[in-house]
N, C-alpha and C positions, 0 to 999 in steps of 0.2 A: 518342233522349234523348241528355244528355251524357254525355259518357264522363271518367273519372278522369284527371286531369294531372299532374303535377309544376309546373306555372307558378306560383302563390302560392307554395311552397314556394322556387321560384329564387329569387323575387321578395325574398323574406324575408331567404334566406340569402345573393343576389348571387353572389358569384363562390366562396365557401367551400364547397368540394364535401364538408369533413368534416362542418359543419356541416349541409347539405341532407341526407346517408348518417344524419346522426344524427336527424334529426328523422324522417327514410321509416323509420328501424330504431324509433324510440320508437310509431310509427302502428301498424305490424306486430306490435310486442309486444302495444300495448293494444287495439287492435281488437279483435282475436276476445274477449279477456276482457269489451268491453264490450257486444259484439253480443250472445253469449251472456248477459250479466246480464238485459239488455234483454227478450232472447225467454222467460228464465226468471220475468220477472215479469210482464210480459204473459200467459204462460200460466197463470199465477196470478191474473188478473184483478186484479192489486194497478197498476191506472193511474197510479196517484200516483208509485208506485217507477220505472214502465216510460217515467212521465213526464221525469224526473230522468235516465232511463238516455238519453233521446232527446236532451234537455239536451248531455249532454257527448259524445254522437256526433255531434252538428251541429257542433260543431266540427272535427271531424275532416273530415267531408262538404265543409267551407268548405276545409279545408284541400286537400284533391283537386282543388279548383277546381269544384266542382258546387254553383252556383251554386243553378239549380232545386231540386237534393237539399236544399240550404239552406233555403230555402223551404217547401219541403214539413214540412221536420223542426219548422221553426218555428211553420205550422199545426197540427202533430201532435201537437208538447210541449203545446201549450193546448189541442188538443182532447180529449188523455190526461184532462186535469185535470177536464173535464166527464164523463170515461165514455165519449167518442168514439172510439172505434175505426177508425172509417171508412177515416181512411189507412193502417192497419196493414198491407195489401197492396204498397202505392207504397212506404210504408217499407221495407220489406224487402226492394223489388227495388234501390231507391238500395244499402241494404246488400250487398246481393249484389253489385252490380259494383262494389262497393270492393272485398270479399273477392277476389274474379278479381282484380285489378286489383295488391292487395298482395302474391297468391301468384303472379302470372305469373314 
């Protein structure tokens, strides 16, 4: 499975290390809050809110170069709207990879 990386952030920021660091800091700050909110809404079976949470998280997934993870999130976001939770475990695996990467 693919691994998180900074290639897209570096592409966006160019040689501006301060901007790269700023984006990474925002990811580190916002990701745990958004992940926890998703877990909370999923646990409450509020799949409409969980779908909104997935929508927010998928942009962070993309920023960390996880193309397959982004595809999973896009599909899962739509499926949650229909109360389909089949991709939950796979989506959480993507989140776990991101968490490990952001906290290394």
